[in-house]
N, CA, C and O atoms as a GROMACS GRO file, in nm:
protein
  444
    1MET      N    1  10.271   9.744   9.401
    1MET     CA    2  10.129   9.718   9.414
    1MET      C    3  10.064   9.833   9.491
    1MET      O    4  10.118   9.879   9.592
    2SER      N    5   9.951   9.879   9.445
    2SER     CA    6   9.884   9.988   9.515
    2SER      C    7   9.819   9.935   9.642
    2SER      O    8   9.787   9.817   9.654
    3ARG      N    9   9.802  10.024   9.736
    3ARG     CA   10   9.741   9.987   9.863
    3ARG      C   11   9.603  10.052   9.873
    3ARG      O   12   9.588  10.171   9.846
    4PRO      N   13   9.503   9.972   9.911
    4PRO     CA   14   9.370  10.033   9.925
    4PRO      C   15   9.370  10.132  10.040
    4PRO      O   16   9.413  10.099  10.150
    5SER      N   17   9.322  10.253  10.013
    5SER     CA   18   9.323  10.355  10.118
    5SER      C   19   9.203  10.340  10.210
    5SER      O   20   9.210  10.380  10.327
    6ASP      N   21   9.096  10.285  10.160
    6ASP     CA   22   8.976  10.269  10.242
    6ASP      C   23   8.928  10.125  10.233
    6ASP      O   24   8.921  10.067  10.125
    7LEU      N   25   8.894  10.070  10.348
    7LEU     CA   26   8.834   9.938  10.350
    7LEU      C   27   8.684   9.954  10.325
    7LEU      O   28   8.627  10.059  10.352
    8VAL      N   29   8.623   9.850  10.273
    8VAL     CA   30   8.478   9.852  10.259
    8VAL      C   31   8.419   9.880  10.396
    8VAL      O   32   8.465   9.825  10.496
    9GLN      N   33   8.319   9.966  10.402
    9GLN     CA   34   8.262  10.006  10.530
    9GLN      C   35   8.222   9.883  10.612
    9GLN      O   36   8.156   9.793  10.561
   10GLY      N   37   8.264   9.881  10.736
   10GLY     CA   38   8.232   9.770  10.825
   10GLY      C   39   8.337   9.660  10.824
   10GLY      O   40   8.336   9.574  10.912
   11THR      N   41   8.427   9.660  10.727
   11THR     CA   42   8.527   9.555  10.716
   11THR      C   43   8.625   9.558  10.832
   11THR      O   44   8.670   9.453  10.878
   12LEU      N   45   8.660   9.676  10.880
   12LEU     CA   46   8.755   9.687  10.990
   12LEU      C   47   8.701   9.616  11.114
   12LEU      O   48   8.776   9.548  11.184
   13ASP      N   49   8.572   9.631  11.142
   13ASP     CA   50   8.512   9.560  11.256
   13ASP      C   51   8.531   9.410  11.241
   13ASP      O   52   8.570   9.343  11.336
   14LEU      N   53   8.504   9.359  11.122
   14LEU     CA   54   8.520   9.216  11.096
   14LEU      C   55   8.664   9.172  11.118
   14LEU      O   56   8.689   9.069  11.180
   15LEU      N   57   8.759   9.249  11.067
   15LEU     CA   58   8.900   9.214  11.082
   15LEU      C   59   8.942   9.212  11.230
   15LEU      O   60   9.011   9.120  11.274
   16ILE      N   61   8.900   9.311  11.304
   16ILE     CA   62   8.934   9.318  11.446
   16ILE      C   63   8.873   9.201  11.521
   16ILE      O   64   8.940   9.136  11.601
   17LEU      N   65   8.745   9.174  11.496
   17LEU     CA   66   8.680   9.063  11.564
   17LEU      C   67   8.750   8.931  11.534
   17LEU      O   68   8.769   8.848  11.623
   18LYS      N   69   8.788   8.910  11.409
   18LYS     CA   70   8.855   8.786  11.370
   18LYS      C   71   8.992   8.774  11.439
   18LYS      O   72   9.026   8.668  11.490
   19ILE      N   73   9.068   8.882  11.439
   19ILE     CA   74   9.200   8.879  11.503
   19ILE      C   75   9.186   8.848  11.652
   19ILE      O   76   9.264   8.771  11.707
   20LEU      N   77   9.087   8.910  11.717
   20LEU     CA   78   9.067   8.888  11.860
   20LEU      C   79   9.007   8.751  11.891
   20LEU      O   80   9.016   8.704  12.004
   21ALA      N   81   8.946   8.686  11.792
   21ALA     CA   82   8.896   8.550  11.811
   21ALA      C   83   9.014   8.454  11.828
   21ALA      O   84   9.000   8.348  11.888
   22LEU      N   85   9.129   8.492  11.774
   22LEU     CA   86   9.248   8.408  11.782
   22LEU      C   87   9.318   8.421  11.917
   22LEU      O   88   9.366   8.322  11.972
   23GLN      N   89   9.324   8.545  11.970
   23GLN     CA   90   9.386   8.569  12.100
   23GLN      C   91   9.367   8.714  12.141
   23GLN      O   92   9.355   8.802  12.056
   24PRO      N   93   9.364   8.740  12.272
   24PRO     CA   94   9.356   8.879  12.319
   24PRO      C   95   9.484   8.954  12.281
   24PRO      O   96   9.594   8.900  12.292
   25LEU      N   97   9.468   9.078  12.236
   25LEU     CA   98   9.583   9.160  12.195
   25LEU      C   99   9.559   9.305  12.230
   25LEU      O  100   9.445   9.347  12.252
   26ASN      N  101   9.667   9.383  12.236
   26ASN     CA  102   9.652   9.528  12.251
   26ASN      C  103   9.635   9.591  12.113
   26ASN      O  104   9.655   9.525  12.011
   27GLY      N  105   9.600   9.719  12.111
   27GLY     CA  106   9.572   9.787  11.986
   27GLY      C  107   9.686   9.782  11.887
   27GLY      O  108   9.665   9.751  11.769
   28TRP      N  109   9.808   9.811  11.933
   28TRP     CA  110   9.924   9.810  11.843
   28TRP      C  111   9.942   9.670  11.783
   28TRP      O  112   9.967   9.658  11.663
   29ALA      N  113   9.928   9.566  11.866
   29ALA     CA  114   9.945   9.429  11.817
   29ALA      C  115   9.836   9.390  11.718
   29ALA      O  116   9.861   9.315  11.624
   30ILE      N  117   9.714   9.442  11.738
   30ILE     CA  118   9.605   9.414  11.644
   30ILE      C  119   9.642   9.470  11.506
   30ILE      O  120   9.630   9.400  11.405
   31SER      N  121   9.686   9.596  11.501
   31SER     CA  122   9.719   9.657  11.372
   31SER      C  123   9.838   9.585  11.306
   31SER      O  124   9.839   9.567  11.185
   32GLN      N  125   9.935   9.544  11.386
   32GLN     CA  126  10.051   9.472  11.332
   32GLN      C  127  10.010   9.336  11.277
   32GLN      O  128  10.060   9.292  11.173
   33ARG      N  129   9.921   9.269  11.347
   33ARG     CA  130   9.875   9.136  11.304
   33ARG      C  131   9.797   9.146  11.173
   33ARG      O  132   9.815   9.062  11.084
   34ILE      N  133   9.712   9.246  11.161
   34ILE     CA  134   9.637   9.265  11.036
   34ILE      C  135   9.734   9.291  10.921
   34ILE      O  136   9.719   9.235  10.812
   35ARG      N  137   9.831   9.375  10.946
   35ARG     CA  138   9.931   9.406  10.842
   35ARG      C  139  10.010   9.280  10.805
   35ARG      O  140  10.033   9.253  10.687
   36GLN      N  141  10.052   9.206  10.906
   36GLN     CA  142  10.132   9.084  10.884
   36GLN      C  143  10.053   8.980  10.805
   36GLN      O  144  10.103   8.926  10.706
   37ILE      N  145   9.931   8.950  10.847
   37ILE     CA  146   9.852   8.846  10.782
   37ILE      C  147   9.816   8.885  10.639
   37ILE      O  148   9.807   8.799  10.552
   38SER      N  149   9.794   9.015  10.615
   38SER     CA  150   9.758   9.060  10.480
   38SER      C  151   9.879   9.083  10.390
   38SER      O  152   9.865   9.131  10.278
   39GLY      N  153   9.997   9.049  10.438
   39GLY     CA  154  10.118   9.068  10.358
   39GLY      C  155  10.150   9.214  10.336
   39GLY      O  156  10.211   9.251  10.236
   40GLY      N  157  10.109   9.299  10.432
   40GLY     CA  158  10.139   9.441  10.424
   40GLY      C  159  10.040   9.522  10.342
   40GLY      O  160  10.054   9.643  10.330
   41ILE      N  161   9.941   9.457  10.286
   41ILE     CA  162   9.844   9.528  10.201
   41ILE      C  163   9.747   9.608  10.286
   41ILE      O  164   9.712   9.720  10.250
   42LEU      N  165   9.702   9.552  10.397
   42LEU     CA  166   9.609   9.622  10.485
   42LEU      C  167   9.686   9.686  10.600
   42LEU      O  168   9.750   9.617  10.680
   43GLN      N  169   9.679   9.817  10.607
   43GLN     CA  170   9.743   9.890  10.716
   43GLN      C  171   9.639   9.978  10.782
   43GLN      O  172   9.577  10.063  10.717
   44VAL      N  173   9.620   9.957  10.910
   44VAL     CA  174   9.516  10.028  10.983
   44VAL      C  175   9.582  10.139  11.065
   44VAL      O  176   9.669  10.114  11.147
   45SER      N  177   9.538  10.261  11.042
   45SER     CA  178   9.592  10.375  11.116
   45SER      C  179   9.532  10.379  11.256
   45SER      O  180   9.424  10.326  11.280
   46ASP      N  181   9.604  10.442  11.348
   46ASP     CA  182   9.553  10.460  11.484
   46ASP      C  183   9.421  10.536  11.483
   46ASP      O  184   9.332  10.509  11.564
   47GLY      N  185   9.409  10.631  11.390
   47GLY     CA  186   9.289  10.712  11.380
   47GLY      C  187   9.166  10.633  11.337
   47GLY      O  188   9.054  10.680  11.357
   48SER      N  189   9.186  10.516  11.280
   48SER     CA  190   9.074  10.427  11.245
   48SER      C  191   9.058  10.316  11.348
   48SER      O  192   8.946  10.280  11.385
   49LEU      N  193   9.172  10.264  11.395
   49LEU     CA  194   9.169  10.148  11.484
   49LEU      C  195   9.104  10.180  11.619
   49LEU      O  196   9.013  10.109  11.662
   50TYR      N  197   9.151  10.283  11.686
   50TYR     CA  198   9.105  10.307  11.823
   50TYR      C  199   8.958  10.349  11.831
   50TYR      O  200   8.890  10.307  11.925
   51PRO      N  201   8.906  10.429  11.738
   51PRO     CA  202   8.761  10.453  11.740
   51PRO      C  203   8.682  10.324  11.716
   51PRO      O  204   8.576  10.304  11.775
   52ALA      N  205   8.733  10.236  11.628
   52ALA     CA  206   8.665  10.109  11.602
   52ALA      C  207   8.666  10.022  11.728
   52ALA      O  208   8.565   9.960  11.761
   53LEU      N  209   8.780  10.016  11.796
   53LEU     CA  210   8.788   9.938  11.920
   53LEU      C  211   8.690   9.992  12.024
   53LEU      O  212   8.622   9.916  12.093
   54HIS      N  213   8.683  10.124  12.035
   54HIS     CA  214   8.592  10.186  12.130
   54HIS      C  215   8.446  10.149  12.097
   54HIS      O  216   8.368  10.116  12.186
   55LYS      N  217   8.413  10.156  11.968
   55LYS     CA  218   8.277  10.122  11.925
   55LYS      C  219   8.245   9.975  11.956
   55LYS      O  220   8.137   9.945  12.005
   56LEU      N  221   8.339   9.885  11.926
   56LEU     CA  222   8.317   9.742  11.950
   56LEU      C  223   8.301   9.714  12.100
   56LEU      O  224   8.224   9.627  12.140
   57GLU      N  225   8.375   9.790  12.181
   57GLU     CA  226   8.363   9.775  12.326
   57GLU      C  227   8.224   9.824  12.373
   57GLU      O  228   8.161   9.761  12.457
   58GLN      N  229   8.179   9.935  12.318
   58GLN     CA  230   8.048   9.990  12.353
   58GLN      C  231   7.935   9.895  12.312
   58GLN      O  232   7.833   9.886  12.381
   59GLU      N  233   7.954   9.825  12.201
   59GLU     CA  234   7.853   9.729  12.153
   59GLU      C  235   7.850   9.603  12.240
   59GLU      O  236   7.755   9.525  12.234
   60GLY      N  237   7.955   9.583  12.321
   60GLY     CA  238   7.963   9.463  12.404
   60GLY      C  239   8.024   9.344  12.332
   60GLY      O  240   8.015   9.231  12.379
   61TRP      N  241   8.088   9.370  12.216
   61TRP     CA  242   8.148   9.263  12.137
   61TRP      C  243   8.291   9.232  12.180
   61TRP      O  244   8.341   9.122  12.155
   62ILE      N  245   8.356   9.328  12.246
   62ILE     CA  246   8.490   9.304  12.301
   62ILE      C  247   8.494   9.363  12.442
   62ILE      O  248   8.414   9.450  12.478
   63THR      N  249   8.590   9.315  12.521
   63THR     CA  250   8.616   9.374  12.652
   63THR      C  251   8.764   9.412  12.655
   63THR      O  252   8.844   9.365  12.574
   64ALA      N  253   8.799   9.498  12.749
   64ALA     CA  254   8.937   9.544  12.759
   64ALA      C  255   8.984   9.538  12.904
   64ALA      O  256   8.908   9.567  12.997
   65LYS      N  257   9.110   9.500  12.921
   65LYS     CA  258   9.173   9.498  13.053
   65LYS      C  259   9.313   9.556  13.040
   65LYS      O  260   9.384   9.528  12.944
   66TRP      N  261   9.351   9.636  13.138
   66TRP     CA  262   9.487   9.690  13.140
   66TRP      C  263   9.583   9.583  13.190
   66TRP      O  264   9.560   9.520  13.293
   67LYS      N  265   9.693   9.563  13.114
   67LYS     CA  266   9.797   9.466  13.150
   67LYS      C  267   9.931   9.521  13.104
   67LYS      O  268   9.938   9.622  13.034
   68ALA      N  269  10.036   9.455  13.144
   68ALA     CA  270  10.170   9.492  13.097
   68ALA      C  271  10.192   9.428  12.960
   68ALA      O  272  10.164   9.310  12.940
   69SER      N  273  10.244   9.507  12.867
   69SER     CA  274  10.273   9.456  12.733
   69SER      C  275  10.409   9.385  12.734
   69SER      O  276  10.475   9.376  12.837
   70GLU      N  277  10.450   9.335  12.617
   70GLU     CA  278  10.578   9.265  12.605
   70GLU      C  279  10.696   9.352  12.647
   70GLU      O  280  10.794   9.302  12.702
   71ASN      N  281  10.687   9.483  12.620
   71ASN     CA  282  10.797   9.573  12.658
   71ASN      C  283  10.773   9.636  12.796
   71ASN      O  284  10.831   9.739  12.829
   72ASN      N  285  10.687   9.572  12.874
   72ASN     CA  286  10.660   9.608  13.014
   72ASN      C  287  10.593   9.744  13.031
   72ASN      O  288  10.610   9.809  13.134
   73ARG      N  289  10.519   9.788  12.932
   73ARG     CA  290  10.439   9.910  12.942
   73ARG      C  291  10.293   9.870  12.962
   73ARG      O  292  10.249   9.764  12.920
   74ARG      N  293  10.220   9.958  13.029
   74ARG     CA  294  10.077   9.933  13.047
   74ARG      C  295  10.005   9.951  12.914
   74ARG      O  296  10.023  10.051  12.844
   75ALA      N  297   9.922   9.854  12.880
   75ALA     CA  298   9.846   9.860  12.756
   75ALA      C  299   9.710   9.795  12.778
   75ALA      O  300   9.694   9.706  12.861
   76LYS      N  301   9.614   9.841  12.702
   76LYS     CA  302   9.480   9.784  12.708
   76LYS      C  303   9.476   9.662  12.617
   76LYS      O  304   9.502   9.673  12.497
   77PHE      N  305   9.445   9.548  12.674
   77PHE     CA  306   9.434   9.425  12.596
   77PHE      C  307   9.286   9.394  12.573
   77PHE      O  308   9.206   9.394  12.666
   78TYR      N  309   9.253   9.369  12.447
   78TYR     CA  310   9.115   9.347  12.407
   78TYR      C  311   9.091   9.198  12.384
   78TYR      O  312   9.177   9.127  12.332
   79SER      N  313   8.972   9.152  12.422
   79SER     CA  314   8.933   9.014  12.394
   79SER      C  315   8.788   9.010  12.350
   79SER      O  316   8.708   9.098  12.381
   80LEU      N  317   8.756   8.905  12.278
   80LEU     CA  318   8.622   8.886  12.224
   80LEU      C  319   8.528   8.835  12.332
   80LEU      O  320   8.566   8.752  12.414
   81THR      N  321   8.405   8.884  12.334
   81THR     CA  322   8.301   8.834  12.424
   81THR      C  323   8.218   8.728  12.351
   81THR      O  324   8.236   8.707  12.232
   82ARG      N  325   8.130   8.664  12.423
   82ARG     CA  326   8.040   8.566  12.361
   82ARG      C  327   7.954   8.636  12.254
   82ARG      O  328   7.932   8.583  12.146
   83LEU      N  329   7.906   8.755  12.288
   83LEU     CA  330   7.828   8.835  12.194
   83LEU      C  331   7.913   8.870  12.071
   83LEU      O  332   7.863   8.872  11.958
   84GLY      N  333   8.042   8.897  12.094
   84GLY     CA  334   8.134   8.927  11.985
   84GLY      C  335   8.154   8.810  11.892
   84GLY      O  336   8.167   8.828  11.771
   85ARG      N  337   8.157   8.689  11.947
   85ARG     CA  338   8.171   8.569  11.862
   85ARG      C  339   8.049   8.553  11.771
   85ARG      O  340   8.062   8.516  11.654
   86LYS      N  341   7.932   8.580  11.827
   86LYS     CA  342   7.810   8.572  11.745
   86LYS      C  343   7.813   8.678  11.635
   86LYS      O  344   7.776   8.652  11.521
   87GLN      N  345   7.858   8.798  11.670
   87GLN     CA  346   7.868   8.906  11.572
   87GLN      C  347   7.970   8.871  11.464
   87GLN      O  348   7.948   8.899  11.346
   88LEU      N  349   8.081   8.811  11.503
   88LEU     CA  350   8.183   8.768  11.407
   88LEU      C  351   8.124   8.670  11.308
   88LEU      O  352   8.148   8.681  11.187
   89GLU      N  353   8.048   8.573  11.355
   89GLU     CA  354   7.985   8.476  11.266
   89GLU      C  355   7.892   8.546  11.167
   89GLU      O  356   7.893   8.516  11.047
   90LYS      N  357   7.813   8.640  11.216
   90LYS     CA  358   7.720   8.714  11.131
   90LYS      C  359   7.796   8.797  11.027
   90LYS      O  360   7.764   8.794  10.908
   91GLU      N  361   7.897   8.871  11.072
   91GLU     CA  362   7.971   8.958  10.981
   91GLU      C  363   8.051   8.877  10.879
   91GLU      O  364   8.064   8.918  10.764
   92ALA      N  365   8.105   8.762  10.921
   92ALA     CA  366   8.179   8.677  10.828
   92ALA      C  367   8.085   8.622  10.720
   92ALA      O  368   8.121   8.616  10.603
   93ALA      N  369   7.964   8.582  10.760
   93ALA     CA  370   7.866   8.533  10.662
   93ALA      C  371   7.827   8.644  10.567
   93ALA      O  372   7.818   8.622  10.446
   94ASP      N  373   7.804   8.765  10.620
   94ASP     CA  374   7.770   8.880  10.535
   94ASP      C  375   7.883   8.909  10.437
   94ASP      O  376   7.859   8.933  10.318
   95TRP      N  377   8.008   8.905  10.487
   95TRP     CA  378   8.123   8.932  10.402
   95TRP      C  379   8.134   8.827  10.290
   95TRP      O  380   8.159   8.860  10.175
   96ASN      N  381   8.116   8.700  10.326
   96ASN     CA  382   8.124   8.594  10.226
   96ASN      C  383   8.019   8.612  10.117
   96ASN      O  384   8.047   8.590   9.999
   97ARG      N  385   7.899   8.651  10.156
   97ARG     CA  386   7.791   8.673  10.059
   97ARG      C  387   7.825   8.792   9.968
   97ARG      O  388   7.810   8.783   9.847
   98LEU      N  389   7.873   8.903  10.028
   98LEU     CA  390   7.908   9.022   9.952
   98LEU      C  391   8.026   8.996   9.858
   98LEU      O  392   8.021   9.032   9.740
   99SER      N  393   8.131   8.934   9.910
   99SER     CA  394   8.250   8.912   9.826
   99SER      C  395   8.220   8.814   9.713
   99SER      O  396   8.276   8.827   9.604
  100SER      N  397   8.134   8.718   9.738
  100SER     CA  398   8.094   8.624   9.632
  100SER      C  399   8.018   8.697   9.522
  100SER      O  400   8.043   8.673   9.403
  101ALA      N  401   7.927   8.786   9.560
  101ALA     CA  402   7.850   8.862   9.461
  101ALA      C  403   7.943   8.952   9.378
  101ALA      O  404   7.928   8.961   9.257
  102ILE      N  405   8.038   9.017   9.444
  102ILE     CA  406   8.132   9.104   9.373
  102ILE      C  407   8.218   9.021   9.278
  102ILE      O  408   8.242   9.062   9.165
  103THR      N  409   8.263   8.905   9.324
  103THR     CA  410   8.345   8.817   9.239
  103THR      C  411   8.268   8.776   9.114
  103THR      O  412   8.326   8.774   9.005
  104HIS      N  413   8.140   8.745   9.128
  104HIS     CA  414   8.058   8.709   9.011
  104HIS      C  415   8.054   8.823   8.910
  104HIS      O  416   8.065   8.799   8.790
  105VAL      N  417   8.039   8.944   8.957
  105VAL     CA  418   8.032   9.060   8.867
  105VAL      C  419   8.168   9.083   8.800
  105VAL      O  420   8.174   9.104   8.679
  106VAL      N  421   8.275   9.078   8.877
  106VAL     CA  422   8.409   9.105   8.823
  106VAL      C  423   8.450   9.000   8.720
  106VAL      O  424   8.522   9.032   8.625
  107ARG      N  425   8.406   8.878   8.736
  107ARG     CA  426   8.443   8.770   8.644
  107ARG      C  427   8.358   8.762   8.518
  107ARG      O  428   8.377   8.672   8.436
  108LEU      N  429   8.263   8.853   8.503
  108LEU     CA  430   8.180   8.853   8.381
  108LEU      C  431   8.268   8.867   8.259
  108LEU      O  432   8.363   8.945   8.258
  109GLU      N  433   8.234   8.792   8.156
  109GLU     CA  434   8.308   8.800   8.029
  109GLU      C  435   8.266   8.928   7.957
  109GLU      O  436   8.148   8.960   7.949
  110GLU      N  437   8.365   8.998   7.906
  110GLU     CA  438   8.337   9.122   7.831
  110GLU      C  439   8.291   9.088   7.691
  110GLU      O  440   8.331   8.986   7.634
  111ALA      N  441   8.207   9.174   7.635
  111ALA     CA  442   8.152   9.150   7.499
  111ALA      C  443   8.254   9.182   7.393
  111ALA      O  444   8.226   9.168   7.274
   0.00000   0.00000   0.00000
């Protein structure tokens, strides 16, 4: 199966917000969780993930705290803010509307 090289613009933010709504995680764990839940289809590179995390933090949608990871190394753990939960609701609604519209077009019967 081919792997999509690019996510729809803005989708990574939605995925990160959703993963962090479940529990606070560090960057590596976020990328692993996205890969695991998507059955390996979605793989987020560090070069995409960390700039997105930085942007989400700047927007006030997530916060970060330094803690010890499972392997006892210092890692930044990210969690969703109240503002982030509101943004997640908005982005999820936008995604549902967009994906529904795309599904309608893709399912059109050919002549």
